C-alpha positions as CSV (number, residue, x, y, z in Angstrom):
1,X,64.4,-43.8,-71.0
2,X,61.2,-42.2,-72.2
3,X,60.2,-44.8,-74.8
4,X,59.8,-47.5,-72.0
5,X,57.2,-45.8,-70.3
6,X,53.8,-46.8,-71.0
7,X,54.6,-49.6,-73.8
8,X,54.8,-47.6,-76.7
9,X,57.7,-48.5,-79.1
10,X,60.6,-46.3,-80.4
11,X,63.8,-47.7,-82.1
12,X,68.0,-47.4,-81.0
13,X,70.8,-47.2,-83.5
14,X,74.5,-47.8,-81.8
15,X,77.6,-47.0,-83.5
16,X,79.2,-50.6,-83.3
17,X,82.1,-50.2,-85.6
18,X,84.3,-47.6,-87.6
19,X,86.8,-47.4,-89.9
20,X,88.7,-43.9,-91.3
21,X,87.3,-40.6,-90.8
22,X,83.6,-40.5,-89.7
23,X,82.0,-38.2,-88.0
24,X,80.9,-40.0,-84.4
25,X,82.5,-42.9,-82.7
26,X,81.5,-46.1,-82.1
27,X,79.5,-46.1,-79.1
28,X,77.3,-42.9,-80.2
29,X,73.8,-43.2,-80.0
30,X,70.4,-42.1,-82.0
31,X,67.0,-43.1,-80.3
32,X,64.1,-42.6,-81.7
33,X,60.5,-42.3,-80.2
34,X,57.4,-43.1,-80.6
35,X,56.3,-39.9,-81.3
36,X,59.0,-40.1,-84.3
37,X,60.9,-37.2,-82.4
38,X,64.6,-37.9,-81.7
39,X,67.5,-37.9,-79.1
40,X,71.7,-38.1,-79.7
41,X,73.4,-38.4,-83.5
42,X,75.2,-40.8,-85.6
43,X,77.0,-38.0,-87.1
44,X,74.1,-36.0,-89.2
45,X,74.3,-35.5,-93.0
46,X,73.3,-38.5,-95.1
47,X,74.6,-41.4,-92.9
48,X,71.6,-40.1,-90.1
49,X,69.3,-40.0,-92.7
50,X,69.7,-43.4,-93.6
51,X,69.6,-44.7,-89.8
52,X,66.3,-42.4,-89.6
53,X,64.8,-44.6,-92.1
54,X,65.8,-47.7,-90.9
55,X,65.0,-46.9,-87.4
56,X,61.3,-46.4,-88.7
57,X,61.6,-49.5,-90.5
58,X,62.5,-51.1,-87.1
59,X,60.1,-49.5,-85.0
60,X,57.2,-50.5,-87.6
61,X,58.3,-54.5,-87.8
62,X,60.0,-55.0,-84.6
63,X,63.2,-56.6,-86.3
64,X,66.5,-55.4,-85.5
65,X,69.2,-55.2,-88.5
66,X,72.9,-54.4,-88.7
67,X,73.6,-51.3,-91.2
68,X,77.2,-51.0,-93.3
69,X,77.8,-48.0,-94.8
70,X,80.5,-46.6,-96.9
71,X,80.4,-42.8,-96.2
72,X,82.0,-41.8,-99.5
73,X,81.0,-44.7,-102.3
74,X,77.4,-45.1,-100.4
75,X,76.5,-41.7,-99.3
76,X,78.5,-39.3,-100.9
77,X,79.8,-38.1,-97.9
78,X,83.4,-36.2,-97.2
79,X,84.3,-37.9,-94.7
80,X,85.1,-40.9,-96.7
81,X,85.1,-43.3,-93.6
82,X,83.2,-46.9,-92.8
83,X,80.4,-47.3,-90.2
84,X,78.7,-50.2,-89.1
85,X,75.3,-49.5,-86.8
86,X,72.9,-51.7,-85.3
87,X,69.2,-50.7,-85.2
88,X,66.8,-52.3,-82.8
89,X,63.5,-51.5,-81.8
90,X,63.1,-51.0,-78.3
91,X,59.8,-51.2,-76.4
92,X,58.5,-50.6,-72.6
93,X,56.4,-53.0,-71.0
94,X,52.4,-52.8,-72.7
95,X,49.6,-51.4,-70.4
96,X,47.4,-54.0,-69.7
97,X,44.2,-52.3,-67.7
98,X,42.1,-55.4,-66.1
99,X,38.4,-53.9,-65.6
100,X,37.2,-55.9,-63.6
101,X,38.6,-57.7,-60.1
102,X,36.6,-61.2,-60.4
103,X,37.4,-65.2,-60.5
104,X,38.7,-64.9,-64.0
105,X,40.7,-61.0,-63.2
106,X,42.6,-63.0,-60.5
107,X,44.6,-65.9,-62.6
108,X,44.5,-63.8,-65.7
109,X,46.5,-60.5,-64.0
110,X,49.4,-63.1,-62.3
111,X,49.8,-64.8,-65.6
112,X,49.8,-61.3,-67.6
113,X,52.5,-60.1,-65.2
114,X,54.8,-62.9,-65.5
115,X,54.4,-62.2,-69.5
116,X,55.8,-59.1,-69.0
117,X,52.4,-56.7,-69.2
118,X,52.0,-53.8,-66.9
119,X,49.0,-54.6,-65.3
120,X,46.6,-52.1,-63.1
121,X,43.1,-53.7,-62.3
122,X,40.1,-51.3,-61.8
123,X,37.2,-52.3,-60.0
124,X,35.7,-50.5,-56.8
125,X,34.9,-53.3,-54.7
126,X,37.6,-53.4,-51.8
127,X,37.0,-57.1,-50.6
128,X,38.2,-57.9,-53.8
129,X,40.5,-55.6,-55.4
130,X,43.1,-56.7,-52.7
131,X,46.6,-56.0,-52.7
132,X,47.1,-59.8,-51.8
133,X,44.3,-61.1,-54.8
134,X,46.5,-59.3,-57.5
135,X,50.5,-59.0,-55.8
136,X,52.4,-56.9,-57.9
137,X,50.0,-55.4,-59.9
138,X,48.5,-51.6,-59.4
139,X,45.0,-51.4,-58.3
140,X,42.0,-48.4,-58.7
141,X,39.7,-48.9,-56.0
142,X,36.8,-46.6,-58.5
143,X,34.1,-47.1,-60.8
144,X,35.4,-48.6,-64.0
145,X,33.0,-46.7,-66.0
146,X,34.2,-43.3,-64.8
147,X,38.2,-44.2,-65.0
148,X,37.9,-45.0,-68.5
149,X,36.1,-42.1,-69.2
150,X,38.6,-40.1,-68.1
151,X,41.5,-41.7,-69.7
152,X,43.4,-41.0,-72.8
153,X,44.5,-44.1,-74.8
154,X,46.7,-45.4,-77.2
155,X,48.9,-48.0,-78.9
156,X,50.8,-49.1,-75.8
157,X,47.5,-49.9,-74.0
158,X,45.6,-53.2,-73.8
159,X,42.2,-53.3,-72.6
160,X,40.5,-56.2,-70.9
161,X,37.0,-56.3,-69.9
162,X,36.0,-59.0,-67.1
163,X,33.2,-57.2,-65.5
164,X,30.5,-58.7,-63.2
165,X,27.7,-56.8,-64.9
166,X,26.6,-56.9,-68.7
167,X,25.9,-53.2,-68.5
168,X,29.2,-52.5,-67.4
169,X,30.6,-54.3,-69.7
170,X,28.5,-52.7,-72.6
171,X,29.4,-49.1,-71.3
172,X,33.2,-49.9,-71.4
173,X,32.9,-51.4,-74.6
174,X,31.6,-48.5,-76.0
175,X,34.3,-45.9,-74.7
176,X,37.0,-48.3,-75.8
177,X,35.9,-48.3,-79.1
178,X,35.8,-44.3,-79.2
179,X,39.5,-44.5,-77.5
180,X,41.4,-46.9,-79.8
181,X,43.9,-48.9,-77.4
182,X,45.9,-51.2,-79.5
183,X,43.6,-54.5,-78.0
184,X,39.9,-54.7,-76.7
185,X,38.9,-57.8,-74.8
186,X,35.9,-58.8,-73.6
187,X,35.0,-61.8,-71.5
188,X,31.3,-63.4,-72.6
189,X,29.6,-65.5,-75.1
190,X,29.4,-65.0,-78.7
191,X,25.9,-64.3,-78.1
192,X,26.5,-61.5,-75.8
193,X,29.1,-60.1,-78.5
194,X,26.9,-60.0,-80.9
195,X,24.0,-57.8,-79.0
196,X,26.4,-55.6,-77.6
197,X,28.1,-54.5,-80.0
198,X,24.5,-54.7,-82.2
199,X,23.3,-52.2,-79.5
200,X,26.7,-50.3,-79.4
201,X,26.7,-49.7,-83.5
202,X,23.3,-47.9,-83.5
203,X,24.4,-45.2,-81.3
204,X,27.8,-45.0,-82.9
205,X,29.6,-43.8,-86.1
206,X,30.4,-46.7,-88.0
207,X,33.8,-45.0,-88.7
208,X,34.0,-45.2,-84.8
209,X,33.8,-49.5,-85.0
210,X,37.0,-50.4,-84.8
211,X,36.4,-53.7,-84.6
212,X,39.8,-55.1,-85.8
213,X,41.1,-54.2,-82.3
214,X,38.0,-55.8,-81.0
215,X,38.7,-59.8,-79.8
216,X,35.4,-61.1,-78.4
217,X,35.4,-63.2,-76.9
218,X,38.6,-63.2,-75.9
219,X,40.9,-66.0,-75.6
220,X,42.6,-68.7,-78.1
221,X,40.1,-71.5,-78.3
222,X,41.7,-74.7,-76.3
223,X,38.7,-75.8,-74.6
224,X,39.2,-74.3,-71.1
225,X,37.1,-74.7,-68.5
226,X,37.3,-72.1,-65.6
227,X,38.7,-69.2,-64.5
228,X,42.8,-70.8,-64.6
229,X,42.4,-72.2,-68.3
230,X,40.3,-69.0,-69.4
231,X,43.2,-67.1,-67.6
232,X,45.6,-69.3,-69.6
233,X,43.8,-68.6,-73.1
234,X,43.6,-65.3,-72.6
235,X,47.1,-64.3,-72.0
236,X,48.1,-66.6,-75.0
237,X,46.2,-63.9,-77.3
238,X,47.7,-61.2,-75.6
239,X,50.9,-62.9,-76.3
240,X,50.9,-63.9,-79.7
241,X,49.4,-60.6,-80.8
242,X,52.5,-59.2,-78.7
243,X,54.5,-60.9,-80.9
244,X,53.0,-60.5,-84.4
245,X,51.6,-64.0,-84.4
246,X,48.0,-64.8,-85.9
247,X,45.8,-66.3,-83.4
248,X,42.6,-65.5,-86.0
249,X,43.2,-69.1,-86.7
250,X,43.0,-70.2,-83.3
251,X,45.6,-72.3,-81.3
252,X,48.2,-74.4,-83.3
253,X,50.2,-77.3,-82.1
254,X,53.7,-76.6,-82.5
255,X,54.5,-80.5,-82.7
256,X,58.0,-80.9,-84.9
257,X,57.3,-84.5,-85.1
258,X,54.4,-83.9,-87.4
259,X,56.7,-81.8,-90.1
260,X,57.2,-83.6,-93.0
261,X,60.7,-82.8,-93.4
262,X,61.6,-84.7,-90.0
263,X,59.6,-87.5,-91.1
264,X,61.9,-87.6,-94.2
265,X,65.1,-87.3,-91.7
266,X,63.6,-90.3,-89.8
267,X,63.1,-92.4,-92.8
268,X,65.1,-95.5,-92.7
269,X,65.7,-96.5,-96.5
270,X,65.7,-100.1,-97.3
271,X,69.0,-102.0,-96.8
272,X,70.6,-102.7,-100.8
């Protein structure tokens, strides 16, 4: 399915139940691609327009829903039957472009693959960018800035900059800002982030600085120390953002024992 290539999000409608006279039987499908083109049909006319609206909503929100429509009463169609149509988002594995093959990149790539990302590692250093170190990942043995300069990116693309060279980090960050992927992550301190963005802002027009997509320093604040812990914090942020959770406030514990509702349920009433 085209939608599943490149991490784009579309939506799929499937007729699950019908009664009376209807334009399509159960099993008919309509696919809405990320570029708004469609494949298939659920019957045309007013019912298809209603389904297209629901498909666009599912693509936008990532939420599924079940539509039930009386074709005559609800939509004014001559058929007069009834259709139930399941509408769901469909999304391929998001592409994670990992620039750098060093000590942080290795565990990050492995964790990101396990979390469902399609990982490509870009680094020209043959001794580091190996199949053994990055099992299951695509690899590009090329200079990272040249590679990024030649690519067109979109909402299915996630960029993570973890190179060994601050000058290269700056060049990659500047290029990434001009290509508007879904996510731009940069490993480093706040001081480094400030300095790089200050220099880049002097060269780029303000409308190019899509800072809402920049996560730097990348990762959730879990007190990570060392490459493996840093990788966990990075991939945790990727997952949170992919699932629509607000990670801006940092990591949050999910301790049910701290919930006031549970405290009320467990409260022992004094004997009367």
